[in-house]
N, C-alpha and C positions, 0 to 999 in steps of 0.2 A: 399639549401633553394630556394624555388620558391615563390616570392611575387606576389601580384595581378597584378602588372605592373612593367615594367623595362624601364626607359627612354632610348631612342635611343641617342647615342653619335656618332658623325662622327669621322673619323680618326683624331688623334691629329694634323697631318700635315695639313689637310684641314682647321681645325679651326685656326691653327697657321698662316696660310696664311692671314686670315682676321685680326688676332691680330697684325701682322707686320704692316699692313696699319694703324691700330689704333695708334700704337706707333709712326709711322712716322708723322701722322697728329696731334697727341696730342689733338684730339677732341673726348671726351669720352661720352658726353651726349648732351642734348639740341638740339634735332632734327638734329643729325649728318647725314653724307652721307649714312651710312649703314642702318639707320632707314628709310631714304627716299627710298633707293633701295628696302628694304624689303616691304615697303608699296606698291610700284609700282608693284613688282613681285607678291605680294598677290592679288592685284586687277586684274592683268592679269590672274593668275591661277584660281581665283574664278569667273571671268567674271563680276566683279562689278565696279561701277564708283567711289564709295566713301567708305573709311574706315580710321580709325585712330588707329595706333598702340599704345598701352598703357602698363603700367607696371604690370597690372594683371587683371584678369577677374572680381574681386570684384569692383575695381575702375571703370571698364566698366559699371557695373550695377548702381553704384552710380551716375556716370556722366549721364547715360541715364535717370535716375529718376529725376535728377536735370534739365535736358535739356527739359523736356516735358512742362515746363512753369507753373506748379502749385506747391504750397509749402505745401499743406496739403490735407487730404482726404483719402479715402479708395482705396487700390489697391488690386484687386482680383488676387489671385495667387494660386499655387499648393502646397499642403502639402507634395508632393512626389518629393523632389529635395535635392540638397546639401543645408546646412544651409545658405550659402551666399545669396541665393535667397530671403529668408525671412529676414535675418538680414540686408540686404541692404535697404529693404523697411522701416524697423523700424528705422534704422540709419538715414535715410533721413527725418524722421518725419512723415511718412505716417502710416496708420493703415493697417496691412495685414488682408485680408479677404480670407478665404480658400474655394475654390470649390473643391470637391472631384474628384478623377481620374476615368478614364475608366479602367475597370479591364482587358481589353485585351491589350491595347496599353501602359497603365500605365501613359499616358499623362492626363492633365486636361480635364475634361468632359465639352464640350461647353454648353450643356443644363443646367448644374449646374452653369456655369458662369452667364448666364442670370438670373437665380433665385436669385443670390447673389447681383445683382445690386441694389443700393439704390441711393437716391439723393446725397449722399456723395461720390459716386464712381467716380474716376478720370481716372483710368487706369487699364489695364489688364497686368500682368506680368506672362507669361507662360514659362515653361521649355520644351524643346524638350528632353525628358528623354532618356538617353543612346544614344543620336544622332538620335532618331526616331522622325520624324516630328510630331508636333501637327496637329490638324485639322485646319490649318491656314485659310482655306476658311470660315469655320463656325465662327471662332473667328473674322475675318475681318468683316463679316456681322453683328455680334453682336456689334462690336465697332462702325461701321458706324451708326447703328440704334440708339445707345445711346450716340453718340458723345464722345467716349472714346479713349484715346491713347493706343497703343499696343506696349509693349516691350517684346522681346523674350530673355530668357536666353538660348543661344545656345552654352553653354560651351563645350558640347560634340560633336559638329557638324561639325568639319572640314572635308570636303569632302562629306557631306550629301547634296543631292539635292531633290527638290520637283518640279514635272512637268518640269524637265530638267533645273531648275534654282538652284543656290546655296540657301540653306535654309536661309542664312544670308540676302537675298534680301527681306525678308518678315517682316511686322510690320513697325511701325514708326521708331523704332530703334531695332537693333539686337545686342547682345553682345556675346563675346566668350572668352574662356580662352586658353592661350598657356602655361599653367603650365607644369612642367616636367612630370606630370602623363598623359598628353594628347597625342594623337597619333601624332599630330604635336605640337612641343613645342619650346619655346625660353628660356628655363630654368624657368624664370618667365615671364609672359606677358599676354596680352589680347588685345582685339580690340572692337571697336564699328563700326557699319555699319548703313547706312541710305540711302534712295533714295533722301532725301531732302538736297539740297545744303545749305539751311538756317540752318537746324539742324546741319549739318556738321560744318559750321562756328562757331556756338554756342559752340559745343563740343570741337572744336580745341582751342578756347580760354580757356575753362574750364580746359583742361588737362595741361595748362601751366599758372596756377595761375590767369587766366583772362587776361593775357597780350594781348594787341592789339598794339604792338610796344614796344620799350625799356622802355618808360616812360608813357605809356598809358594802361588803363585797361578797359576791356569790361565785367563788371559784376563779380560775384564771381567765383573763380577758385580753383583748387587744383593741387598738383604735380602728374599728371598722366603720365608723360613722361617715356620712357624707354631708355636704354643705348645702345651704339654701341656694347658692348660685348654680350648683349642679342640678338640684331639684327643679329650679326654674326652667332650665333647658329641657328637662324631661317633661314638664307640663306642656311646654310649647310643642314638643315633638309628638307627645301622646295625642294631642288634638288632631293631628294629621296622619296618624300611623296607618289608618285604613287606606288612605291615598298612597302612602309609601308602599304598602304591601301590593296594592293593585298595580302600581307603576312597575315594580320589580317583576311581577308575573307577566306583564305585557312585554317587558324587555326580554325576559327569558324565552317567551314564545317566539319573538322575532329572531333571537339567536338560533333557536331550533330550526326555523325556516331557512335562515341565511346560511347555516352550517350543514345543511342536509347532505352535501357531497363530501364532507370532511370525515376521514377515517378515524373516528374517535368513539369512545363510549361515554355514557353518562351514568351516574349512580342510579340504581333502581329505587324508586320511592316506596317506602313501606306501605303495605296494604292497610286500609282503614285510617289513613292519616291525611291531614290537610297540611300541605307543604307551604313554607313561607318564602321560598325563593331567596334565601339569605345569600346564596352564592351561585355562580355558574361554573361548576367544575367539569372539565373534560379530561378523559384518560386516553393518551396517545398509544399507538401500537408499540412504541419503543421510546427510550430516553433520547435517542438520537433525533427522532422526529420531534419530540418536545423541544429540544434545544434549538433545532432549526426554526421552529415556530416562534420561540421566544426571541431569537435574534432578529427575525423579520419584523416582529412587533416593536421591539426596542428601537430598531432602525427607523421606525416611523413614529417614535415618541409615544408608544403605547406600552404600558407597564403592567402586565399580568403578574400573578404571584404563584410560585411553587408552594402550594399550601395543601397538604402538609409535607414538608421535607426538612430533614431526613426522617425516616421511621424512628420512633422514640426508643426502641430497644437498642439503638446504636449510640445513645447518649453515654458520655464517659463515666457518669456516676451511678449507673445501674448495672446489675448483674447481666452479663451477656446471655441473651435468649434468642432463639431462632423464631422469627415470624415471617416466613417467606412471602406471604400474600401482601402484607403491609410493606415490606421492603421493596417488592416489585411495583406495587401501585404508587408508592411515594416517589419513585423515580420517573413516573409517567404522567402524573396528574398536574393539571394547571387550572387555576381559577382565573377566568376572564373578567375584565372590568364590568361591574354591575353596580348601579346606584340610582337613587331617586332622580327622576327627570333626565336620565341618560338619553341622548338623542338617537332616533332611529338611524340617522346618517352615520353616527359614530359606530353603531353596532354593525351596520352593513360594511363599513370600511374595514373594521377588524376582521369580519368574515372573509372579505376579499383577500386581505393580507395572509390569513391562515390558509386559504385554498391555494393561493399562489405559491406559498412556501411548500405546501405539500406536493404540488405538481412540478416544481422546478428541480 
């Protein structure tokens, strides 16, 4: 069986080394030494001054939305993302307003963001789809012009850079996921990033119930903390993340070669960016062609993912809005299996199955 992804696990001995220390200290959570070590090493690796390690990427989005300092209004967002992007907006009491996507990059279209702005708009929440940077310069210009906050859902973006900076450095707040499906994972986990010390302080209180000391509270908070066990996995994986990134790039290049005859398109990578090869998405000519390909792969125990499907403007709990490009792409896009140490033989076999399905 070949699944769409496979989490990287370090050697048991390497992970057990950290477990031994956890047992000796009997300090399991609440900002333990491994959490602090992971935060420091992540900042060093990413070249960033501020981040907070959290228990998942959805909490990261919710804290970011809470931290911008408004409690209601419209948040302009993309319909082409994982459901957590939209559900977090709705969960926090905001109204999601969808701006359609660019058909080449599959990211939110900045021109349509500006068209969607109303007196009730308070923020823009954009996703760097598949780790491919949004047009952050255009979005920043729009936000400044209209005095809006910018949050980036950068769940797919570990290792992605724009203009030689980590993509996490952009926006008022950037969020990411360290879920087991991501190229860098801590089993469950996530983070928020900001250039603002004031926002960092606010979010640090929020992730720990609002605590500002043992018996003092600084506003509303939630339990966004993560454990020593998860931080230990992160420390193991951070040590080899460059190898993981290189392996995924090589696997993607082999896919490119093996699928040269397949009638599909790939998203255009944003200029001036360094892509992290988080996914291998292909866009078929029609949904019929996609379903034919999925059937052929599943029949040989290969399980790609229709990611993202459906278009989020079609969720039952949002106001119905037309986003024709997202609706069209979401019916035709498929992410092929891609993970660390994926064998060339498996990639070539998947390519043969896809080409055979196309030609039959």
